C-alpha positions, 0 to 999 in steps of 0.5 A: 521229539513229540509234544507232551500231549501227543506222547502221553496219548501214544503211551496210553494207546499202547497201554490200552492195546496191551490190556485189550490183548492180555486183560487184567490179572497178570503180574506187573512184570508181564505188562511191563514187558508187553508195554515196552514191546508195544512202545518199541513197535510204535517207534517210541524211545524208552528206558526200563528200570531207570535208576533213581539216585536220591540226594539227601542234604549233601549226601548222595544215597544209593537206595536202589530206587528204580522208575519202571519206564521213562519214555522219551526221557520225559514221561515217567511210567509207574506200572501197577497191577493192583485191585485199586490205586491207593494214595501211596501209589500216587505219592510214589509217582509224584516223588519219582517226578520230583526226584528225577526232575521230570514233569509228567508221569503216568500211573498205569494200573492194568488190573482193571476192567477197562484200561482207561479206568486205570490211567492217572496222569500227573504233572508237576 
């Protein structure tokens, strides 16, 4: 297993490669598909559309929330293709981290001129 910094570095490099090839302006689903292909080609394990159950007090709810991608069972990726990242997008990532018990998350917005401007890393 990779250390967290190395793992997030590989994820960011893969996202930059996808963005360099496709550019901005596509739907999130296209970037998700290509990012997964890029991660796979780099030998990085991941799961897509990972169910996120919610426990409210003593009740297990089936709200059908899904995390876009979870890499190496350690890093939650939330993909966006929006004009600008809003506080609600960051709150969504932080909530996913809290509910999943994961510590590290990356918010990746592909609708930017340079991909490095669209990467936000959060750690709980």
